[in-house]
Each structure stands twice: as structure tokens, then as C-alpha cells.
FINUTOR-180305 format. One line per 5 residues: their letters; for each residue x, y, z of N, C-alpha, C, O. Coordinates in steps of 0.05 Angstrom, whole numbers, always signed. Example, Ala and Ser with C-alpha at 12.3 -4.5 7.8 and 13.67 -1.06 7.14 Angstrom:
AS> +264/-114/+156/+246/-90/+156/+264/-66/+156/+285/-66/+169; +257/-45/+142/+273/-21/+143/+258/+1/+157/+268/+23/+161
This chain:
XXXXX> +558/+199/+90/+532/+208/+80/+510/+189/+88/+514/+165/+85; +488/+200/+97/+466/+183/+106/+440/+192/+94/+439/+213/+80; +419/+177/+100/+392/+183/+90/+375/+190/+115/+376/+176/+135; +360/+212/+113/+343/+220/+135/+314/+216/+127/+306/+217/+104; +298/+210/+148/+269/+207/+144/+255/+232/+157/+268/+247/+171
XXXXX> +230/+235/+151/+215/+258/+160/+191/+250/+177/+180/+228/+173; +185/+266/+196/+161/+261/+213/+136/+262/+196/+133/+282/+181; +119/+242/+197/+96/+241/+178/+74/+260/+185/+51/+252/+192; +79/+286/+185/+58/+306/+191/+40/+310/+167/+17/+320/+170; +48/+301/+143/+31/+302/+119/+34/+275/+104/+53/+260/+110
XXXXX> +16/+270/+86/+19/+245/+70/+44/+245/+54/+56/+223/+50; +53/+268/+44/+77/+269/+28/+102/+263/+43/+121/+251/+31; +103/+270/+69/+128/+265/+84/+129/+237/+96/+149/+229/+107; +107/+222/+93/+106/+195/+106/+126/+176/+92/+140/+161/+106; +127/+176/+66/+145/+159/+51/+171/+173/+42/+189/+160/+32
XXXXX> +172/+199/+47/+194/+215/+36/+220/+211/+52/+220/+210/+76; +242/+208/+37/+269/+208/+50/+287/+227/+34/+281/+234/+11; +308/+235/+47/+327/+254/+34/+355/+250/+45/+359/+235/+64; +374/+263/+32/+402/+262/+41/+407/+280/+64/+394/+301/+67; +426/+273/+81/+433/+290/+104/+453/+312/+96/+456/+332/+110
XXXXX> +468/+308/+74/+487/+327/+64/+509/+333/+84/+518/+356/+86; +517/+313/+99/+538/+317/+120/+565/+324/+108/+581/+338/+120; +570/+314/+83/+596/+318/+71/+600/+346/+61/+623/+356/+58; +579/+360/+55/+581/+386/+42/+593/+407/+60/+588/+408/+84; +611/+424/+48/+625/+444/+64/+620/+473/+54/+631/+492/+65
XXXXX> +604/+476/+33/+598/+503/+22/+569/+504/+14/+558/+485/+3; +556/+527/+19/+528/+531/+11/+525/+545/-15/+504/+542/-28; +544/+560/-24/+543/+575/-49/+565/+566/-68/+587/+561/-58; +560/+565/-94/+581/+558/-113/+601/+580/-117/+596/+603/-109; +624/+573/-129/+645/+592/-135/+637/+608/-160/+635/+596/-182
XXXXX> +631/+634/-157/+618/+650/-178/+632/+649/-205/+618/+647/-226; +658/+652/-207/+671/+652/-233/+667/+625/-249/+671/+625/-273; +659/+604/-236/+655/+578/-249/+626/+571/-252/+618/+548/-255; +609/+592/-251/+580/+588/-254/+569/+602/-279/+577/+625/-284; +551/+589/-293/+539/+600/-317/+509/+598/-315/+498/+581/-300
XXXXX> +495/+614/-330/+466/+612/-330/+458/+588/-347/+473/+579/-364; +434/+578/-341/+425/+553/-354/+396/+557/-362/+378/+559/-345; +391/+558/-388/+364/+561/-398/+351/+534/-401/+364/+514/-405; +324/+534/-399/+309/+509/-400/+298/+505/-428/+291/+524/-442; +295/+480/-436/+285/+474/-462/+256/+462/-461/+242/+463/-480
XXXXX> +248/+452/-437/+222/+440/-435/+220/+415/-452/+198/+407/-460; +243/+402/-458/+243/+378/-475/+240/+384/-505/+234/+365/-520; +243/+409/-513/+238/+416/-541/+264/+421/-556/+284/+430/-544; +264/+414/-582/+288/+417/-598/+289/+445/-610/+273/+463/-603; +307/+450/-629/+311/+477/-640/+287/+485/-657/+284/+509/-663
XXXXX> +270/+467/-665/+246/+474/-681/+222/+478/-663/+200/+484/-673; +225/+475/-637/+203/+479/-618/+186/+455/-615/+165/+456/-601; +194/+432/-626/+178/+407/-623/+188/+392/-599/+212/+392/-593; +170/+378/-585/+178/+362/-562/+193/+337/-572/+182/+321/-587; +218/+335/-564/+234/+311/-571/+238/+293/-546/+244/+269/-550
XXXXX> +234/+304/-522/+235/+288/-498/+209/+294/-482/+205/+317/-474; +193/+274/-478/+168/+278/-465/+171/+282/-434/+192/+274/-423; +151/+293/-422/+149/+295/-393/+171/+313/-381/+181/+307/-359; +179/+334/-395/+198/+353/-384/+185/+381/-383/+169/+388/-400; +192/+396/-362/+182/+423/-361/+179/+433/-332/+177/+416/-314
XXXXX> +180/+459/-328/+179/+470/-301/+204/+464/-285/+226/+464/-296; +201/+461/-260/+225/+455/-243/+238/+480/-232/+233/+502/-241; +254/+476/-213/+268/+498/-199/+290/+510/-218/+301/+495/-234; +295/+535/-215/+316/+548/-230/+343/+537/-222/+348/+532/-198; +361/+533/-242/+388/+522/-236/+409/+540/-248/+405/+554/-268
XXXXX> +433/+538/-236/+457/+550/-247/+477/+528/-254/+480/+509/-239; +489/+530/-277/+508/+509/-286/+536/+513/-274/+547/+535/-277; +547/+492/-262/+574/+493/-252/+592/+481/-274/+587/+459/-283; +613/+496/-282/+632/+486/-303/+650/+466/-290/+667/+472/-273; +648/+441/-300/+663/+419/-288/+687/+412/-307/+685/+413/-331
XXXXX> +710/+407/-294/+734/+399/-309/+734/+369/-314/+744/+354/-297; +722/+360/-336/+721/+332/-342/+747/+323/-355/+754/+299/-354; +762/+342/-367/+787/+334/-381/+810/+329/-362/+828/+313/-369; +810/+342/-339/+832/+339/-320/+859/+344/-334/+877/+328/-330; +860/+365/-350/+885/+371/-365/+903/+391/-352/+921/+402/-365
XXXXX> +900/+394/-326/+919/+410/-310/+941/+391/-301/+941/+381/-279; +961/+387/-320/+980/+365/-316/+1002/+373/-297/+1014/+394/-299; +1008/+354/-279/+1031/+356/-261/+1031/+381/-243/+1052/+389/-233; +1007/+392/-238/+1004/+415/-220/+986/+406/-197/+963/+401/-201; +997/+404/-172/+981/+395/-149/+959/+415/-143/+961/+439/-148
XXXXX> +937/+405/-133/+914/+421/-125/+904/+414/-97/+906/+391/-89; +894/+434/-83/+884/+430/-56/+853/+430/-57/+841/+447/-69; +841/+410/-44/+812/+408/-42/+802/+430/-23/+808/+429/+1; +786/+449/-34/+776/+471/-17/+748/+465/-7/+742/+470/+17; +730/+454/-23/+703/+449/-15/+692/+423/-27/+702/+414/-48
XXXXX> +671/+412/-15/+654/+392/-27/+626/+405/-29/+615/+414/-9; +615/+405/-53/+590/+420/-58/+569/+404/-72/+574/+383/-84; +544/+413/-69/+521/+402/-83/+519/+413/-111/+525/+437/-115; +512/+397/-130/+508/+406/-157/+480/+397/-166/+475/+373/-168; +462/+416/-172/+434/+408/-180/+433/+395/-207/+412/+384/-215
XXXXX> +455/+396/-223/+454/+386/-250/+464/+357/-253/+464/+346/-275; +471/+344/-230/+481/+317/-231/+475/+304/-204/+470/+317/-184; +477/+277/-203/+472/+263/-178/+496/+263/-160/+493/+261/-136; +520/+264/-171/+544/+264/-154/+551/+292/-144/+542/+312/-155; +566/+293/-122/+575/+318/-112/+600/+328/-128/+612/+312/-142
XXXXX> +606/+353/-125/+630/+365/-138/+648/+377/-117/+640/+382/-95; +673/+381/-125/+693/+391/-107/+708/+414/-121/+716/+412/-144; +713/+435/-106/+728/+458/-116/+757/+454/-109/+765/+451/-86; +774/+455/-130/+803/+450/-127/+818/+476/-132/+813/+489/-153; +836/+483/-114/+853/+507/-118/+882/+496/-124/+894/+484/-107
XXXXX> +891/+502/-149/+917/+492/-157/+939/+512/-148/+933/+535/-141; +964/+502/-148/+986/+518/-137/+991/+543/-154/+1004/+562/-144; +982/+544/-179/+985/+568/-195/+962/+588/-191/+961/+609/-204; +944/+582/-172/+922/+600/-165/+896/+595/-179/+876/+606/-171; +896/+579/-200/+871/+573/-214/+853/+554/-198/+863/+536/-184
XXXXX> +827/+558/-200/+807/+540/-187/+791/+526/-208/+783/+538/-229; +785/+501/-203/+768/+485/-221/+750/+466/-205/+758/+458/-183; +727/+460/-216/+709/+440/-204/+716/+412/-216/+721/+410/-240; +716/+392/-199/+717/+364/-208/+695/+348/-195/+683/+357/-175; +689/+324/-206/+671/+306/-192/+684/+296/-167/+707/+288/-167
XXXXX> +669/+296/-145/+680/+289/-119/+678/+259/-114/+656/+248/-112; +701/+244/-113/+700/+216/-107/+695/+210/-78/+697/+228/-61; +689/+185/-72/+684/+177/-44/+710/+181/-28/+732/+175/-38; +707/+190/-3/+730/+193/+16/+748/+216/+8/+770/+218/+20; +740/+234/-10/+756/+258/-15/+751/+278/+7/+727/+284/+13
XXXXX> +771/+288/+20/+768/+306/+43/+779/+334/+36/+797/+337/+20; +767/+353/+49/+777/+381/+47/+805/+383/+59/+810/+372/+81; +823/+396/+45/+851/+398/+53/+869/+377/+41/+893/+379/+43; +857/+358/+27/+873/+337/+14/+885/+348/-12/+873/+366/-24; +908/+338/-20/+921/+346/-44/+917/+325/-66/+920/+301/-61
XXXXX> +909/+334/-90/+905/+316/-112/+922/+326/-136/+931/+348/-136; +926/+308/-156/+942/+316/-179/+933/+300/-203/+924/+277/-201; +935/+312/-227/+930/+299/-252/+957/+298/-267/+969/+319/-272; +967/+274/-273/+994/+271/-283/+995/+252/-307/+976/+237/-312; +1017/+254/-322/+1022/+235/-344/+1037/+210/-334/+1035/+189/-346
XXXXX> +1051/+213/-312/+1066/+191/-301/+1048/+178/-279/+1027/+188/-273; +1058/+156/-268/+1042/+143/-246/+1046/+158/-220/+1069/+164/-212; +1024/+164/-207/+1025/+177/-181/+1010/+160/-161/+1001/+138/-168; +1008/+169/-137/+995/+153/-116/+966/+146/-124/+951/+163/-135; +958/+121/-118/+931/+112/-125/+913/+121/-102/+905/+106/-84
XXXXX> +905/+147/-103/+888/+160/-83/+864/+172/-97/+865/+181/-119; +841/+173/-83/+816/+184/-95/+821/+213/-105/+831/+230/-90; +814/+218/-130/+816/+244/-142/+840/+248/-160/+841/+266/-176; +861/+230/-157/+884/+232/-175/+876/+221/-203/+862/+201/-205; +885/+234/-224/+879/+226/-251/+904/+221/-267/+925/+234/-263
XXXXX> +903/+201/-285/+926/+194/-302/+916/+177/-325/+893/+167/-324; +933/+172/-345/+925/+154/-367/+921/+126/-356/+932/+118/-336; +904/+111/-370/+898/+83/-362/+923/+65/-361/+924/+47/-345; +943/+71/-378/+967/+55/-378/+983/+58/-352/+1000/+41/-345; +978/+79/-337/+992/+84/-312/+976/+74/-287/+987/+75/-265
XXXXX> +952/+65/-291/+935/+57/-269/+937/+26/-266/+933/+12/-286; +943/+16/-242/+946/-14/-239/+920/-28/-243/+898/-17/-241; +922/-54/-249/+899/-71/-253/+883/-73/-227/+895/-73/-205; +857/-76/-229/+840/-79/-205/+832/-52/-193/+815/-52/-175; +843/-30/-202/+836/-4/-190/+808/+5/-199/+800/+1/-222
XXXXX> +793/+16/-180/+767/+27/-185/+770/+55/-195/+784/+71/-183; +757/+62/-218/+761/+88/-231/+734/+100/-239/+714/+86/-239; +734/+126/-246/+710/+139/-256/+719/+161/-276/+743/+165/-280; +699/+175/-287/+704/+197/-306/+724/+188/-328/+746/+199/-331; +717/+167/-343/+735/+155/-362/+730/+167/-390/+708/+171/-399
XXXXX> +752/+173/-403/+751/+183/-431/+746/+160/-451/+754/+137/-446; +732/+166/-472/+729/+147/-495/+749/+154/-516/+758/+136/-531; +756/+179/-519/+777/+188/-537/+797/+205/-522/+790/+219/-504; +822/+203/-530/+843/+217/-517/+838/+247/-518/+832/+258/-539; +840/+261/-495/+838/+290/-492/+809/+300/-497/+806/+325/-499
XXXXX> +790/+283/-499/+762/+292/-504/+748/+298/-477/+728/+313/-477; +758/+287/-455/+745/+291/-430/+729/+267/-422/+719/+252/-439; +725/+263/-396/+711/+239/-386/+682/+239/-395/+668/+259/-392; +673/+216/-405/+645/+213/-414/+631/+190/-400/+606/+190/-398; +646/+171/-389/+634/+148/-377/+638/+148/-346/+658/+159/-336
XXXXX> +620/+135/-332/+621/+131/-303/+623/+158/-289/+643/+165/-277; +600/+173/-290/+600/+200/-277/+577/+203/-258/+573/+224/-246; +560/+182/-254/+537/+184/-236/+545/+177/-208/+565/+164/-203; +529/+186/-189/+535/+183/-160/+538/+153/-153/+522/+137/-161; +559/+147/-138/+562/+120/-127/+574/+100/-147/+578/+77/-140
XXXXX> +579/+108/-172/+588/+89/-192/+619/+87/-192/+633/+105/-183; +628/+65/-203/+657/+61/-206/+661/+38/-225/+647/+17/-224; +681/+40/-243/+689/+19/-261/+715/+6/-251/+729/+18/-234; +722/-17/-262/+746/-31/-253/+762/-40/-277/+751/-50/-296; +788/-35/-275/+807/-44/-297/+812/-74/-293/+823/-82/-272
XXXXX> +805/-90/-313/+808/-119/-311/+833/-129/-324/+846/-147/-313; +841/-117/-346/+864/-128/-361/+875/-106/-380/+860/-87/-386; +899/-110/-389/+911/-92/-409/+924/-110/-430/+940/-127/-425; +915/-105/-455/+924/-122/-477/+929/-104/-502/+910/-92/-512; +954/-103/-511/+961/-86/-533/+958/-57/-526/+969/-48/-505
XXXXX> +943/-42/-542/+939/-13/-536/+913/-8/-521/+906/+16/-517; +900/-29/-511/+874/-25/-499/+872/-37/-471/+885/-58/-465; +856/-25/-454/+850/-36/-428/+821/-46/-428/+804/-34/-441; +817/-68/-415/+789/-79/-412/+778/-70/-386/+789/-75/-364; +756/-55/-387/+744/-43/-363/+716/-54/-359/+699/-54/-377
XXXXX> +711/-62/-334/+684/-70/-327/+668/-46/-317/+675/-34/-297; +646/-40/-332/+630/-17/-326/+610/-23/-303/+607/-46/-295; +598/-2/-291/+578/-7/-270/+555/-24/-279/+542/-37/-263; +550/-25/-305/+528/-42/-316/+536/-71/-320/+520/-87/-328; +562/-77/-313/+574/-104/-316/+584/-108/-345/+595/-129/-351
XXXXX> +579/-89/-363/+591/-91/-390/+621/-89/-389/+631/-72/-373; +635/-104/-405/+664/-102/-406/+671/-89/-433/+662/-99/-454; +686/-68/-432/+691/-52/-455/+721/-45/-458/+735/-42/-438; +730/-44/-483/+758/-36/-489/+760/-6/-491/+744/+7/-504; +781/+6/-477/+786/+34/-478/+816/+37/-483/+832/+23/-470
XXXXX> +824/+56/-500/+853/+60/-506/+868/+68/-481/+858/+83/-464; +893/+58/-479/+909/+63/-455/+917/+92/-452/+925/+100/-430; +916/+108/-473/+923/+136/-471/+900/+153/-460/+904/+177/-453; +876/+142/-458/+853/+156/-447/+857/+159/-416/+867/+141/-403; +848/+182/-406/+852/+188/-378/+827/+178/-362/+805/+176/-372
XXXXX> +832/+173/-336/+811/+166/-318/+819/+176/-290/+843/+181/-285; +800/+178/-272/+805/+188/-245/+802/+164/-226/+784/+148/-229; +819/+163/-206/+819/+141/-187/+796/+144/-167/+791/+167/-158; +784/+122/-160/+764/+122/-139/+735/+118/-148/+729/+122/-172; +718/+111/-130/+689/+109/-134/+677/+137/-128/+686/+150/-110
XXXXX> +657/+144/-144/+644/+170/-139/+628/+170/-113/+618/+150/-105; +627/+194/-101/+613/+196/-75/+583/+198/-78/+571/+192/-99; +570/+205/-56/+540/+206/-54/+528/+180/-61/+510/+178/-78; +538/+158/-49/+530/+131/-55/+500/+126/-50/+488/+110/-64; +489/+140/-31/+461/+136/-24/+441/+150/-42/+417/+149/-37
XXXXX> +451/+163/-63/+433/+178/-80/+411/+161/-92/+388/+171/-95; +417/+137/-99/+397/+119/-112/+377/+107/-93/+358/+95/-102; +381/+111/-66/+363/+99/-47/+342/+119/-36/+327/+112/-18; +341/+142/-48/+322/+163/-38/+294/+157/-48/+290/+149/-71; +275/+159/-30/+246/+157/-37/+235/+185/-42/+236/+202/-24
XXXXX> +225/+190/-66/+216/+217/-73/+192/+225/-55/+191/+248/-46; +174/+207/-49/+154/+212/-29/+128/+225/-39/+107/+218/-30; +130/+244/-58/+106/+258/-67/+111/+268/-96/+134/+271/-105; +89/+273/-110/+91/+280/-138/+104/+308/-141/+118/+313/-161; +98/+326/-122/+109/+353/-125/+139/+354/-125/+150/+372/-138
XXXXX> +151/+335/-112/+181/+335/-111/+192/+329/-139/+213/+339/-146; +178/+312/-154/+186/+307/-182/+183/+332/-199/+200/+337/-216; +162/+348/-193/+158/+372/-209/+180/+392/-203/+188/+408/-221; +191/+393/-178/+213/+410/-172/+237/+404/-189/+253/+421/-195; +240/+378/-196/+263/+369/-212/+258/+373/-242/+276/+367/-258
XXXXX> +235/+384/-249/+229/+389/-278/+218/+365/-292/+219/+364/-317; +207/+346/-278/+195/+322/-290/+165/+323/-288/+154/+325/-266; +151/+323/-310/+122/+325/-311/+109/+297/-310/+122/+277/-314; +83/+296/-306/+69/+270/-303/+71/+253/-328/+71/+263/-350; +72/+227/-323/+74/+207/-345/+48/+190/-344/+42/+178/-324
XXXXX> +33/+191/-366/+8/+176/-368/+14/+150/-383/+26/+150/-404; +4/+127/-373/+7/+101/-386/-8/+101/-413/-29/+112/-416; +5/+87/-432/-8/+85/-458/-34/+69/-457/-53/+75/-472; -35/+49/-439/-59/+32/-437/-83/+48/-426/-106/+39/-428; -78/+71/-413/-99/+87/-402/-110/+107/-422/-129/+122/-416
XXXXX> -99/+107/-447/-107/+126/-467/-127/+114/-487/-132/+90/-485; -136/+130/-505/-153/+121/-527/-135/+112/-550/-112/+120/-551; -146/+96/-568/-130/+86/-591/-118/+109/-608/-97/+105/-620; -132/+131/-609/-122/+153/-626/-97/+167/-614/-81/+179/-628; -94/+164/-587/-73/+177/-573/-48/+160/-570/-26/+170/-567
XXXXX> -52/+133/-570/-29/+116/-565/-34/+88/-576/-57/+79/-576; -14/+75/-587/-18/+48/-598/-28/+27/-577/-40/+7/-585; -23/+33/-551/-32/+14/-531/-61/+20/-521/-72/+6/-505; -72/+42/-531/-98/+51/-521/-122/+34/-530/-119/+18/-548; -145/+38/-518/-169/+25/-526/-173/-2/-513/-158/-10/-495
XXXXX> -192/-17/-522/-199/-43/-511/-221/-42/-491/-226/-20/-479; -234/-64/-486/-256/-66/-467/-244/-69/-438/-229/-87/-433; -252/-51/-420/-243/-53/-393/-213/-47/-391/-201/-34/-408; -201/-58/-370/-172/-55/-367/-158/-76/-383/-159/-100/-376; -147/-68/-405/-134/-88/-423/-104/-82/-425/-95/-59/-421
XXXXX> -89/-103/-431/-61/-100/-436/-57/-86/-464/-76/-81/-478; -32/-81/-470/-27/-67/-496/-34/-85/-520/-42/-74/-540; -31/-111/-517/-37/-129/-539/-15/-131/-560/-19/-144/-581; +7/-118/-554/+30/-119/-573/+55/-113/-557/+54/-106/-533; +78/-116/-569/+103/-110/-556/+103/-80/-549/+93/-64/-565
XXXXX> +116/-72/-527/+115/-44/-518/+126/-25/-540/+148/-30/-551; +112/-4/-545/+121/+16/-565/+117/+44/-553/+102/+47/-533; +129/+63/-566/+126/+91/-559/+100/+102/-571/+88/+87/-587; +92/+126/-565/+68/+137/-578/+70/+138/-608/+49/+138/-622; +94/+140/-619/+97/+141/-648/+101/+113/-661/+104/+110/-685
XXXXX> +99/+92/-644/+101/+65/-654/+128/+52/-654/+131/+30/-664; +148/+66/-644/+175/+54/-643/+178/+35/-620/+169/+41/-598; +191/+12/-624/+195/-7/-602/+210/+5/-579/+228/+21/-583; +203/-3/-554/+215/+9/-531/+217/-13/-509/+210/-36/-514; +226/-6/-486/+229/-25/-463/+245/-49/-470/+235/-71/-472
XXXXX> +271/-45/-473/+289/-68/-477/+296/-72/-506/+313/-89/-512; +284/-58/-525/+290/-61/-553/+317/-49/-558/+322/-25/-552; +335/-64/-570/+363/-55/-575/+363/-35/-599/+354/-41/-620; +374/-12/-594/+375/+9/-614/+403/+15/-624/+407/+32/-642; +423/+1/-614/+451/+6/-622/+455/-2/-651/+449/-25/-658
XXXXX> +465/+16/-667/+470/+10/-695/+498/+17/-704/+505/+16/-728; +515/+26/-686/+543/+34/-692/+561/+10/-694/+574/+2/-675; +563/-1/-718/+579/-25/-722/+609/-19/-721/+625/-37/-715; +616/+6/-725/+644/+13/-725/+657/+9/-698/+681/+2/-696; +642/+14/-677/+653/+11/-650/+644/-15/-636/+648/-19/-612
XXXXX> +632/-33/-651/+622/-58/-640/+645/-74/-628/+641/-88/-608; +669/-73/-640/+691/-90/-631/+702/-82/-604/+716/-97/-591; +694/-58/-594/+705/-49/-568/+689/-60/-545/+698/-58/-522; +666/-72/-550/+650/-84/-529/+656/-113/-527/+650/-129/-545; +670/-121/-506/+678/-149/-502/+655/-166/-493/+651/-188/-503
XXXXX> +639/-155/-474/+616/-170/-463/+594/-151/-457/+598/-129/-445; +570/-158/-466/+547/-141/-461/+540/-143/-431/+548/-161/-417; +524/-123/-422/+516/-123/-394/+497/-146/-389/+481/-153/-406; +499/-159/-365/+482/-181/-358/+455/-170/-349/+454/-149/-336; +433/-183/-357/+407/-174/-350/+399/-183/-322/+377/-177/-312
């Protein structure tokens, strides 16, 4: 996978870069695994904006992804590598020997025609194979990690990311996350072998404001550019700083302020991420 540049025929294409999509093998998704996706515009069930700067954007269809990988001990053949507009990583269509097809997150170096399997026992340490953490050797790079047994992968699902198993002690494995945080996860939780593909996703230059609007992201205005009635950072003579620690429009601390309050799971974090 590479990054392509554009001939600067307009101001927008001068800084713009994009993916070459060389890995992709299908232009259309598999229809039985596609659902409609309605937009919220950042609004909750009461119609109030709960996430700012959302709205518009291109229409999307949701691809149903198998995060649980609960098709146990049944080999599957990789049919396609596809683009998914709902996530940064690519997805892969798997056809199992019993005829069922499912989408999974596509790891790096997964090829069309390759066979993968999700098992309870130890299988080959190859990209796309899934098994419980107790069956995966130390030092292996993994993704799509469960936090609870049989709940489905919740961690390490973004493009180019991968976690590493550092140690196993008692019923828990110590895993180094992409953020450098070290966290305990139960050995019965499943994970998939390999680093996720589309590594260059984070190196793309958007290039112009309109491209952000295609993604459903609306303009963001700085608080210091507003009036005092509109934002706590607003007002002041000339160009002034906020004059206080960064806060949201409603006055809640932001930009680095720790909001974690779940003391029950505090013991599972061995080391915080390094800044």
C-alpha cells in the first residue's frame, strides 16, 4: 500500500495526498452482509447535540464485521480485501468451508486465497488466525482483542495498529497497547494474530476543507475567536489567550484532563501510556 500525490492543478490538490488502494480486490461489498446506516448529526435520542462538529458527509452502508471470531475450528478462505468507509482499516471477506461468508478486519500481509482459522487450540501463528490469549506465544503482535470472554474484540482495531503480548501471569496476560499502555487481559479472551493493514492511513494529508465535509466533519471554531457569551475562552482585548486551563464550551476541563473514574478496573492497568 502506498500514498499517491496529485498534480497541483488547484489549490486543494497541492497539499492533498491519498491512498493508492493497490491491495483492494473488490469494488462492491457483499450484499447479504450490508445494512443501511442512518446519520445522527452528532445528536442524541432527545435531538440535542452531544458531539459537536458532525453532520453532512457522503452516504454510507454498514458492513457487518465478525469481531467475535466465533466460527471455531472451521477453516475459511480469503476471497477479497475491501474498503470500508466506517473504519480506517480494510476488511476481508472470508468464505468458510460450510459455505458461510463473514467479514473480518484485514491484517497486514493477508492475501487472497490464503486460509485462516479461528480455534480454541494453538494453530499456526499467521496473520488472520484467531485464538485465546493463552494459546498465543509471548512476543506475538495481535489485534482485535476482547476485554471480556465471548464479547467480541474491542481493542486495537484501527489501521496499522498492533499490540504485543509481554507476559502471562496467573489468569491474565500483560499486553502492550499501541499507546504504550500495559494492560492485563484474561487469558480466555480471544485475539487475532498480526498487525492491522492500511499502515499509511495516518500519513494522509486531507488537503482541503471540502474533503473533511465528505467525511461528515463540520468546521471547528476556536474558543478564543468567540465572544465571552459563546465560550469561556472568548473575549479579551486583541488576540488573547484563554486565560485559564482549556475547557469545553460548557466549562468542563479538556485537552489532557483525566476523566477516568472506573476504580473497579483500575487494577488491570499495569502502566499508563507514556506522554
